[in-house]
N, C-alpha and C positions, 0 to 999 in steps of 0.2 A: 566682489567687494566694490566699494565706491571708487570712482575714477574722476579726478579733477581735470577739467579741460579749460584752457585759456586760449582765446582767439584774438590775435593781434591784426587789426585791419587799419591800413592807412587811408585817410579820407582826403578828398579833394585832389586826387592825383589823376592825371590823364596820360596814357591810358590807365584804367583802374588796376591797382596792384592786387595780386592774389593774397588772400589771408594766410598768415602763419599760425599754425596750430601747435600748442604745447600741451602735452598730456602727462599728468602725474600718476604713475601706476603703482605707487608704494603700497597702497591699502588693498590692491587687487591681487588675487592669485591667478596665475597664468599656466596653462598646460597646452603646449603647442602640438604635442604628438611626436615631435622630433626628439630622439633620444638625447637626454642631458639638457634639453632646453625647456626649463620650467622655472617658475618663480612662486614662492609661497607669499601669502599676504604678510606685509610688514617689511619685506626686503625692498630696499630702494630700487626704483625703476622709473624711467621716463622715456618719452618719445616726442619727437618734434618733426614737423614737415610743413611744406608749403602746399596748400590745397588749390590745384589748378583744374577747373572744370572745363570740359569741352563736349561736343556732340557725341563722341564715342564713349564717354564715361570719364570720371575724374581721375587725375593722376596725383599721387602723393610724392612730390619731388623734394629733393634735398632732404631726404629722410634720414633720421638718426634714431636708433633704438638702443638704450643702454640699461642693463641690469646685470651687474657683474656676476659671472665673467662674460655674459653676452654683450656683443657690440656689433651693430649692423649699420652700414651707411650705403645709401643708394636711392632707388625709387621703386614705387609700386604702382601699377596701372590697374584700375577697376573697370568693370563693365558698366553699362547704363543702369543696371540693377544693383550697382555697388558690390557685385561679387568679384572675387579675385580673378584677374586675367593674366598678369605676368609681373615679374620682379627682376630687378638687376641690381646687384650689390658690388660696389668697388672695394668694400672691406667687410669681412665677416669673421667673427670670432665666436665660437660656441663654447670652447674651453680655454683656460688661461694660456696654453701653448700654441693655439691655432694662429695661422697666418695665411688666410685665403684672400686673394686679390681680385677674383672675378667669379661670381656666382650668378648664373642665369636660370630663372625658373619660369616656365610657361605651361600652357594647357593645350592639349590636342585632343578634343573630345573629352572623354573621361580620364585621360592619362596625363599625369604631371611629368613634364620633361625637366630634368635637372642637368646642368653642365657646371662642373666645379673645377676651378683652377687655383693654384696657389703654391706655397712653399711647404707648409706643414699642416697636418690635420691630426688631432688627437682621436684615435679610433676607439678608445676605451668605453665611452658611453654607448657606442653602437655594438660593441662586443658584449657588454653587460645586458643590453636589450635583447640580444640573441638568445641568452640563457634564462631570461626572466619569464615567469609564468604569467598568464593573464590573471588579474586579481578581481575578485568579486566586487561589485560596486558598494561603496559605503552608503548609509542611509542619506538620501537626498543628493547623492552624487553619482559618479560613474567609475567603474574600474578601468584597469588598463585596456586599451583598445584590442578587440578581438582581431586575430590575424586576417580573418575573412573580410572584416569591415575596414581594414586598413586601405589607404588609397593606392590605386595602381600607379606605378611610376617607371620611368626609364632614367637611369643614371649614367652619365659619362663623366668619370673622374680621372684627372691627371694631376696628381700631387706627388712630388718627389719623395716626401717623407710622411709615413703614417706611424705615429707613435702608439705603442701598446703598453701592456703591463710589464712589470719587472724590468724596466729600463731597456726593453727591446723595441726595435723599430724596423719597419719595412722601407726599403729604398726603391727608387725608380718605379713608383707605383702607378699602374694604369688599370682602371677597372671600368667595365661596361656591364650593367646589370638591368634586367627587366623583371618586374614583379606584377602579377595579375592575380586578383582574388586571394591575396595573402600568401601566394606561393611564388617561388622563383621560377620564371619561365626560361631565362637565359642568363648566364654569368660567364665572364671571361676576365681573369686577372693575371697580370704579369708583373713581377717585381723581384726584389732580392731581400734576403735577411742576412745581414753581415755580408759575407762573400759568397753566399749560396743562393741559388735560384729558388724561387717559389712561384707556383702557378695554381690557379683554380679554373676549372672548366666544367662544362656539363656534357654528359654522354648519355646515349640511349641505353636503357636497361629494361629488356623485355617490352612490356607495353607502356612503361613509364620512362623516367629519366633519373639520373643520379649526378650529384655534384662530387667532383674528385679534386682533392687538394694534394699536391705533391711538393715536398720540400727536401732539399739536400742538407738542411740543418734542422732536424726534427726537434731536438731539445729546445732550441731558441724559439721555434714556432709554437711549441706548447707553452713556453713562458710568455710569449707575446699574447696568446689567447687566455692566459692565466688558468690553464687546465692542469699543468704540472710544472713545478719549478726546478726539480733536481736532476733532470735528464740533460745530457750534453751530447751534441753531435747526432749522427744517425740519419738514415734516409727514411723519410716519412711519407706514407700514402694513406690518406683518409678518404673514404668513400661514404657518402651519405645520400639516402634516397631523397629526391626532391618532391615537393608537394606538401599538402596539409596532413594532419593526423600523425599517425605513428610512422616514423622514418627509420627503416633498417639501415645499418651502417657496418663498416668494417675498418679497423685500424691495423696498419702494418708498419712496424718500425724496426729497422735493421742496424746492427753494429753501433750501439750507443753505450754510454756510461751513465751510471747513477751514482751521485756523490752525496754523502752525508744525509742519507735517508734514515730518519729515526725509526721508522717501522722495520726497515731491513736490519738495523742494528739490534733491535729487540729480538728479532728472529735468530740471527746468527751469533749474537753475543759479541763481547769485545774481542779484539785480536788475541789469539792464543787460547780462547776458551773452547774451541772445537775439540771434541773428544778424540783421543788417540785411536789408531788402528784403522782409520778410514783410508781406503785405497781408491785410486783413480782407475780409468779403464785399462791402463797398462799394468796395474798391479803395484804401482809405486805409491808411496804415501801421498794422500790428497793435499794440495796446498791449503794453507790457512787462508780464511776469508777475511779480507779487510773491508768492513762495511762502509768505510769512508770513500771508497772508489771501487765500484764493482762494474765490470764490463759485461754486457749482454749481447748475444748474437741476434736475437729476434724476439719481438713481441707481436703477437697476433691476437686480435680480439674482435668478436662479433657483438654488436649492441643494437638496441632500439631506442631512439629518441622520441619522446612525446612531451609536448609543452616544455617544461623546465626539468624533466626527469630523463636520466639515461640509465637503462637497464643493461648490464654487461653480462654476457654469457659466453661460455667456451673461450675464455681468454687464457693464453699460454705464454709464459715468459721464461726464456732460458738462456744460459750462458755456460762458460766452461766451469764456473765455480758453483753457481746456484741456479735453481729454476723454481717456477711457481705456476700453479693453476689458480685462476681468479674468477669469481662471479659475484654478482650483487648489484647495487644500485647507487646512483648519485642523484640526490634531489636538490637542485639549486634553489628552487622556490622556497623550500623549508630549511635550507642549510643543513641537510642531513646526508650522511654517508653510511652505507651498510654494505661493506665489502668483506668477503671471506674467501678462503681458498686453502691450498696445500703448498707447503714449502718442501722442496726436495733438493738436497745437495747436488751440485753439478756432476760430481763423479758418478752418482747413481743414475742420472740421466744418460751419461755416456755409456755406462755398463749396460743399461737397458737397450740402447741402440745397438 
């Protein structure tokens, strides 16, 4: 779209003052490639900077970029060919709740180096991007960037609070991540969710590698990622193959509770609706199942992730009262869920064992 530019130049000054450039971005559409940082044509946006030229390439100093919620203040250095060289921001806000006080961006060959410091960062746009599928290009345009064509980067992030979905947040967050050719090469995260520890690391797996997430509060972690909202507590271990293409994974969650799950309520019925005569493993009458608060001992699931789709196979969920086998698929790109399985009362599981 059209961009209006105004250059303010003081005349007759010694030494000669650098020009001030003001840019009206309202009529232009912008896609930065950074999750959550885009602007449609028609939304207000502006930028202003002082253009300082030198032998090494121009600098855009005293830079301000505004297009709500985006706000950036700092400077950008360009090469002699006007290509990006480095940037330093003293204030950066990508989402309304962000509070980043120091962001350094540089280039080392073909790798972008990022150092991020601050108090709060909204992680939701990055989580959404993780589950989004590449989109086909529109006529005359381009689709979402292919993973393999995404830039290589090294990230060093130290932000005490990362906010996620469902009012959950990670504390004491420290993350180091390297990506090459669209695949994670190394990752190391340490933090807390509530009072529980949470870590992410990469391990060797055969000829490849796998990413392992461990949390002592699995329910809150699943809510943070917006994967499932009704689980509480539990020790979670999620293992996912690193690299491009199809990624095999395994989920293990122990000793957790599911509260107010409508699907579970439809299966077991309201309290008191279970048929008489059911016996537990000791021969005593089986306890009535209250679907508003059901404890589970273990959930184990094998799955394969590809683009924005997760195919679940060989999933087993059991507790003292109820148990399930589950298989099917979750397609985030098309907003479709196709999950089926078998419900077995817990006393039957106990008798079988």
